[in-house]
C-alpha positions as CSV (number, residue, x, y, z in Angstrom):
1,M,13.3,19.9,35.1
2,K,15.1,18.8,38.2
3,R,18.4,17.2,37.4
4,P,19.3,13.9,39.1
5,D,22.6,12.9,40.6
6,F,25.1,11.8,37.9
7,D,25.5,8.3,39.4
8,S,21.8,7.7,39.2
9,I,21.8,8.2,35.4
10,K,21.9,5.0,33.5
11,T,22.4,6.0,29.8
12,Y,24.1,8.8,27.9
13,E,20.7,9.6,26.2
14,E,19.3,10.4,29.6
15,F,22.4,12.4,30.5
16,K,22.0,14.6,27.5
17,K,18.5,15.7,28.6
18,Y,20.0,18.0,31.2
19,K,22.2,21.0,31.0
20,W,25.8,20.5,32.3
21,Y,28.4,23.3,32.5
22,R,32.0,22.6,31.6
23,N,33.2,22.7,35.2
24,E,30.5,20.2,36.2
25,L,31.6,17.9,33.4
26,S,35.2,18.2,34.5
27,N,34.3,17.4,38.1
28,I,32.3,14.4,37.0
29,C,35.2,13.0,35.0
30,K,37.7,13.7,37.8
31,A,35.5,11.9,40.4
32,H,35.3,8.9,38.1
33,G,39.0,8.7,37.2
34,L,38.4,9.9,33.6
35,L,40.2,12.5,31.4
36,Y,38.9,15.8,32.9
37,N,40.9,18.4,30.9
38,G,39.6,19.7,27.5
39,T,36.7,21.5,25.9
40,E,33.1,20.9,26.8
41,K,32.7,18.8,23.6
42,K,35.7,16.6,24.5
43,L,34.4,16.0,28.0
44,N,31.0,15.0,26.7
45,E,32.7,12.5,24.4
46,V,34.6,11.1,27.5
47,I,31.4,10.7,29.4
48,E,29.6,9.1,26.4
49,A,32.4,6.6,26.2
50,Y,32.1,6.0,29.9
51,F,28.4,5.1,29.5
52,N,29.4,2.8,26.6
53,G,31.8,0.9,28.9
54,V,35.0,2.6,27.7
55,R,37.2,4.4,30.2
56,I,39.3,7.2,28.8
57,P,41.9,7.9,31.5
58,P,43.7,11.2,32.3
59,R,46.7,12.0,30.1
60,R,49.0,10.8,32.9
61,D,47.3,7.8,34.3
62,W,49.7,7.3,37.1
63,Y,47.3,7.3,40.1
64,T,43.6,6.7,40.7
65,N,43.4,8.8,43.8
66,K,41.6,12.1,43.0
67,L,44.1,14.3,44.8
68,L,47.2,12.6,43.4
69,M,45.7,12.4,39.9
70,G,44.7,16.1,40.0
71,F,48.1,17.3,40.9
72,V,49.9,15.4,38.2
73,N,47.4,16.3,35.4
74,D,46.7,19.9,36.5
75,N,50.3,20.9,37.0
76,G,51.9,19.0,34.1
77,V,50.1,21.0,31.4
78,L,53.2,22.0,29.4
79,M,55.4,19.1,30.4
80,T,55.6,17.4,27.0
81,F,56.3,20.7,25.3
82,D,59.0,21.6,27.8
83,L,60.8,18.3,27.5
84,G,60.7,18.5,23.7
85,F,62.0,22.1,23.9
86,I,64.9,20.9,26.1
87,A,65.7,18.1,23.6
88,V,65.7,20.5,20.6
89,S,67.9,23.0,22.5
90,L,70.4,20.3,23.5
91,I,70.6,19.2,19.8
92,L,71.3,22.7,18.7
93,I,74.1,23.1,21.3
94,T,75.6,19.8,20.2
95,I,75.5,20.9,16.6
96,G,77.2,24.1,17.5
97,F,80.0,22.5,19.4
98,I,80.6,19.9,16.5
99,N,80.9,22.8,14.0
100,K,83.3,24.6,16.3
101,V,85.5,21.4,16.6
102,R,85.4,21.0,12.8
103,G,86.6,24.6,12.3
104,A,83.5,25.8,10.6
105,D,82.6,29.4,10.1
106,E,81.7,31.5,13.2
107,V,78.0,31.7,12.2
108,A,77.8,27.9,11.9
109,Y,78.5,27.4,15.7
110,V,77.6,30.8,17.3
111,L,73.9,30.8,16.2
112,P,73.2,27.1,17.1
113,V,74.8,27.5,20.5
114,G,73.2,30.9,21.1
115,F,69.7,29.7,20.3
116,G,70.3,26.4,22.0
117,L,71.3,28.0,25.3
118,T,68.4,30.5,25.1
119,G,65.9,27.7,24.4
120,L,67.4,25.6,27.2
121,I,67.1,28.4,29.7
122,V,63.5,29.1,28.7
123,A,62.5,25.5,28.8
124,V,64.1,25.0,32.3
125,L,62.4,28.2,33.6
126,F,59.0,27.1,32.1
127,T,59.5,23.7,33.7
128,Y,60.2,25.2,37.1
129,W,57.4,27.9,37.0
130,G,54.8,25.4,35.7
131,Q,55.5,22.8,38.4
132,D,56.4,20.4,35.6
133,L,59.5,19.4,37.5
134,D,57.5,18.3,40.4
135,V,55.2,16.3,38.1
136,I,58.2,14.6,36.5
137,R,59.5,13.6,39.9
138,S,56.1,12.2,40.8
139,Y,56.6,9.4,38.3
140,I,59.2,8.0,40.8
141,P,57.8,9.5,44.0
142,T,60.1,11.0,46.6
143,C,60.3,8.7,49.6
144,G,61.9,8.5,53.0
145,D,64.2,5.7,54.2
146,K,61.7,3.2,53.0
147,R,60.9,3.3,49.2
148,F,57.2,3.0,48.1
149,T,55.9,2.4,44.6
150,R,53.2,4.5,42.9
151,A,50.8,1.6,43.4
152,Q,51.5,1.4,47.1
153,I,51.0,5.2,47.6
154,D,47.8,5.2,45.5
155,E,46.5,2.3,47.6
156,Q,47.2,4.2,50.8
157,A,45.7,7.4,49.4
158,N,42.5,5.6,48.5
159,S,42.2,3.8,51.9
160,E,39.0,4.5,54.0
161,K,41.3,5.1,57.0
162,T,43.2,8.0,55.2
163,V,42.5,11.4,56.6
164,P,43.0,14.4,54.3
165,L,44.2,17.7,55.7
166,R,42.8,20.9,54.2
167,Y,46.3,22.4,54.3
168,G,48.6,22.0,51.4
169,D,47.1,18.8,50.0
170,I,48.4,16.4,52.7
171,L,47.0,12.9,53.2
172,L,47.5,11.1,56.5
173,G,47.5,7.5,55.3
174,P,47.2,4.4,57.6
175,D,51.0,3.8,57.4
176,M,52.5,6.8,55.6
177,L,52.4,10.5,55.3
178,I,51.6,11.6,51.7
179,G,52.3,15.1,50.4
180,V,51.2,16.4,47.0
181,S,51.7,20.1,46.7
182,A,55.5,19.7,46.4
183,G,55.3,16.7,44.1
184,V,54.1,13.2,45.2
185,V,56.0,12.4,48.5
186,A,55.5,9.5,50.8
187,V,57.3,8.9,54.1
188,A,56.5,6.1,56.6
189,Y,55.6,7.5,60.0
190,G,58.2,5.3,61.7
191,D,60.9,6.9,59.5
192,I,60.3,10.4,60.8
193,S,62.5,11.8,63.5
194,S,61.6,15.5,63.4
195,L,59.6,18.0,61.4
196,W,59.4,21.8,61.1
197,V,58.1,24.7,59.0
198,K,60.4,26.7,56.7
199,K,59.1,30.2,55.8
200,T,60.5,31.8,52.7
201,W,59.8,35.3,51.2
202,H,58.7,35.8,47.6
203,T,57.3,38.6,45.5
204,R,54.9,38.5,42.6
205,K,53.6,41.6,40.6
206,N,55.0,43.9,43.3
207,Q,53.2,42.0,46.0
208,D,55.0,40.3,48.9
209,Y,54.0,36.8,50.0
210,H,55.4,33.8,51.8
211,I,55.7,30.1,51.1
212,Y,55.4,27.7,54.0
213,K,57.2,24.4,53.6
214,I,56.6,21.5,55.9
215,I,59.9,19.5,56.1
216,V,60.6,16.2,57.7
217,R,63.9,14.6,58.6
218,T,64.2,10.8,58.6
219,K,66.1,8.8,61.1
220,K,68.9,8.5,58.5
221,G,69.1,12.2,58.2
222,K,67.3,12.6,54.9
223,R,65.3,15.9,54.5
224,I,62.1,15.8,52.5
225,V,59.7,18.6,51.7
226,I,56.2,17.3,52.4
227,S,54.2,20.3,51.4
228,K,54.6,23.9,50.3
229,C,51.7,26.3,50.5
230,E,50.9,30.0,50.8
231,R,49.2,29.5,54.2
232,D,50.6,29.3,57.7
233,A,51.4,25.6,58.4
234,D,51.5,25.6,62.2
235,D,48.2,23.7,62.7
236,A,49.1,21.2,60.0
237,V,52.4,20.4,61.6
238,E,50.7,19.8,65.0
239,T,48.3,17.4,63.3
240,I,51.1,15.5,61.6
241,H,53.1,15.4,64.8
242,E,50.2,13.8,66.7
243,R,49.9,11.1,64.1
244,C,53.7,10.4,64.1
245,L,53.7,10.0,67.9
246,Q,51.7,6.9,67.5
247,Y,54.6,5.3,65.7
248,N,57.6,7.0,67.2
249,P,57.2,8.8,70.6
250,Q,60.6,10.5,70.0
251,V,59.4,12.6,67.1
252,K,60.1,16.3,67.6
253,I,58.6,19.5,66.3
254,L,61.5,22.0,65.7
255,K,61.2,25.7,65.8
256,T,60.0,27.4,62.6
257,R,62.9,28.4,60.4
258,Y,63.0,31.6,58.2
259,S,64.7,32.6,55.1
260,L,66.9,35.7,55.1
261,L,64.1,38.1,54.1
262,A,61.3,36.2,55.9
263,D,61.7,37.4,59.5
264,E,59.1,36.5,62.1
265,D,57.4,39.9,62.0
266,S,57.4,40.4,58.3
267,P,53.9,41.0,56.7
268,K,52.2,38.3,54.8
269,Q,50.7,39.7,51.6
270,I,49.3,38.0,48.5
271,T,46.6,38.8,46.0
272,E,46.7,35.7,43.8
273,G,47.3,32.0,43.8
274,K,46.0,28.9,45.5
275,G,46.6,30.1,49.0
276,V,44.4,33.1,48.8
277,W,41.8,31.1,46.9
278,N,41.6,28.6,49.8
279,S,41.5,31.4,52.3
280,V,38.7,33.3,50.6
281,S,36.8,30.0,50.0
282,S,37.1,29.3,53.8
283,A,35.9,32.8,54.6
284,E,32.9,32.4,52.3
285,E,31.9,29.1,54.0
286,Q,32.0,30.9,57.4
287,Q,29.9,33.7,55.9
288,F,32.5,36.4,56.5
289,I,32.2,37.3,52.8
290,K,29.3,36.9,50.5
291,H,28.7,36.8,46.8
292,L,27.6,40.2,45.3
293,T,25.8,41.1,42.1
294,V,27.2,44.3,40.7
295,D,25.9,46.6,38.0
296,G,27.1,46.0,34.4
297,A,29.1,49.3,34.3
298,L,31.4,48.2,37.2
299,K,31.9,44.7,35.8
300,E,32.7,46.2,32.3
301,R,35.3,48.5,33.9
302,F,36.9,45.6,35.7
303,I,37.0,43.5,32.4
304,S,38.3,46.4,30.4
305,F,41.2,46.8,32.9
306,H,42.4,43.2,32.4
307,R,41.8,43.4,28.6
308,R,43.7,46.7,28.3
309,A,46.6,45.4,30.4
310,A,47.0,42.3,28.2
311,L,46.9,44.4,25.0
312,I,49.5,46.9,26.3
313,F,51.8,44.0,27.2
314,I,52.2,43.1,23.5
315,P,53.9,46.3,22.2
316,E,56.0,46.5,25.4
317,S,57.2,42.9,24.9
318,I,58.0,43.6,21.2
319,F,60.1,46.6,22.3
320,V,62.0,44.5,24.8
321,A,62.6,41.8,22.2
322,A,63.9,44.3,19.7
323,L,66.2,45.7,22.3
324,A,67.5,42.2,23.1
325,V,68.2,41.5,19.5
326,G,70.1,44.7,19.1
327,I,72.2,44.1,22.2
328,T,73.0,40.5,21.1
329,Y,73.9,41.7,17.6
330,F,76.2,44.4,19.0
331,L,77.9,41.9,21.4
332,A,78.4,39.3,18.7
333,T,79.7,41.8,16.1
334,Y,81.9,44.1,18.1
335,V,82.7,42.2,21.3
336,G,82.8,38.7,19.9
337,I,80.6,37.0,22.4
338,A,77.1,35.5,22.1
339,F,75.2,36.3,25.3
340,P,72.0,34.3,25.7
341,I,69.9,37.5,26.0
342,L,67.8,36.2,23.1
343,I,65.5,34.7,25.7
344,F,63.6,38.0,25.6
345,V,62.8,37.3,21.9
346,L,60.2,34.8,23.2
347,L,58.5,37.5,25.3
348,P,56.1,38.6,22.5
349,F,55.0,35.0,22.1
350,Y,54.1,34.9,25.8
351,A,52.4,38.3,25.5
352,V,50.2,36.9,22.7
353,Y,49.4,33.8,24.8
354,N,48.6,36.0,27.7
355,L,46.2,38.0,25.6
356,F,44.3,35.0,24.3
357,N,44.3,33.4,27.8
358,T,42.8,36.6,29.2
359,L,40.2,36.8,26.5
360,Y,39.4,33.1,27.0
361,W,38.6,33.6,30.7
362,I,36.7,36.8,29.9
363,H,34.6,34.8,27.4
364,K,34.1,32.1,30.1
365,D,32.9,34.9,32.4
366,D,35.2,33.5,35.2
367,I,34.6,36.6,37.3
368,E,33.0,36.8,40.7
369,F,32.4,39.7,43.1
370,Y,32.1,39.6,46.9
371,T,31.1,42.0,49.6
372,V,33.7,42.2,52.3
373,E,34.6,44.2,55.4
374,I,37.9,46.0,56.0
375,S,39.4,44.8,59.3
376,G,42.8,46.4,59.1
377,K,44.9,48.9,57.1
378,D,48.6,49.6,56.8
379,K,51.2,50.7,54.2
380,K,51.2,47.1,52.8
381,G,47.4,47.0,52.0
382,Y,44.1,46.1,53.5
383,S,43.0,43.2,55.6
384,I,39.6,41.6,55.1
385,R,37.6,40.3,58.0
386,G,37.7,36.5,58.1
387,V,40.5,36.2,55.5
388,S,43.6,35.3,57.6
389,Y,47.2,36.2,56.8
390,Y,46.5,38.0,53.5
391,K,46.4,41.7,52.5
392,F,44.9,43.2,49.4
393,G,45.5,46.3,47.4
394,Y,43.5,48.3,45.0
395,I,43.7,48.0,41.2
396,R,45.3,51.4,40.4
397,K,43.0,52.2,37.5
398,L,39.9,51.4,39.5
399,K,41.0,53.0,42.8
400,P,38.2,54.9,44.5
401,D,38.5,58.6,45.2
402,K,38.1,58.1,48.9
403,E,40.1,55.5,50.7
404,P,38.0,53.2,52.9
405,Q,38.4,52.9,56.6
406,I,38.3,50.0,59.0
407,G,34.7,48.7,59.2
408,D,33.8,49.9,55.7
409,Q,32.1,47.5,53.2
410,V,34.1,47.1,50.0
411,I,34.0,44.9,46.9
412,L,36.5,42.1,46.3
413,A,36.7,40.9,42.7
414,R,38.1,37.6,41.4
415,F,39.3,37.0,37.9
416,K,40.7,33.5,37.4
417,N,42.7,33.1,40.6
418,E,43.6,36.8,41.1
419,F,41.8,38.9,43.7
420,S,41.7,42.7,44.0
421,L,39.7,45.3,46.0
422,I,38.2,47.5,43.4
423,S,35.6,49.8,45.0
424,D,34.6,51.3,48.3
425,K,31.0,51.8,47.1
426,R,28.4,49.1,47.8
427,E,25.6,48.9,45.2
């Protein structure tokens, strides 16, 4: 039975006649400004309510624009938990200091302060890593010399004259430049006096990569990060500059700036994240890489690698946590200080979460394989034809006996948003 377009369906009873996958339900809800996170059952309930005339908005219903709404709701997953964690940690620290002032026993203030500081550090780190801080800032958007409300930014983002850039979630509105990947940012074109790219070096899981930030300076000297992405930003800056010239002919593009470790000739390497996902998707559209159906044995080996890595992480984290407790006890007993090393006690909880998260995505079968061609090779890894700026390395456990050469066809595997070359043999 051929499935019609969603907007042509008039009733929920008609909608239920067809098979809809969870990602399709989520995309439908997102396109119609509805809650799009949750289980398949939850999303069906949201759509049923929509047909009944009831709109269930996203958790943070700050914007109606798809891109702005997506950033706030996708990246603020743990925001409520993190803010609660910070509040509890501050309460513990306060109790500890009150007990200290009152002259209570050492245990009465050392433990609350120790656990409070540990919790505060963990909560702050989780807020930073999860982009929750950018989401919190998006409630009162960062603006240039002229302040805009959320409603004004949303209106500009929804305008028919707004042009989206593929790079870094940037919107060229009729009157303002809107950035999303570094939090919701809006700057009037007439406020901008100069703009440039800042390249910073990072590492993740023994892989080097770079973040490219597009920064503008307003006429009053205010610096604002418009976008941060894992793709080279030169073309995006040129496009923004052309738009700004219509409002201020004096706008300048400054030379790219580099962090200490990000020199101009340093290699760009990454095997996971939004940047590589965008790059691989672009290469697929241009037919440089193609989907591949592999045999069950290879797929099972790939799944087993991720499952085994998640399982091994649990005893490793328990050992680290036990060591942290021992060191903390020694310092508190024999040295008389309470060092907030107890942060490592939470590592086993993360390991358990990582295991369940891995098993969840394995159950969802969120795994794809591509056939690709090696276009370059150096000590940092392999380049893939059509995939610009990124280098890939082999999963050690699945590394083939014979290293491929330039021009060889190999298999690129994706699990969630992680990519790895896994074989030099084409089936």
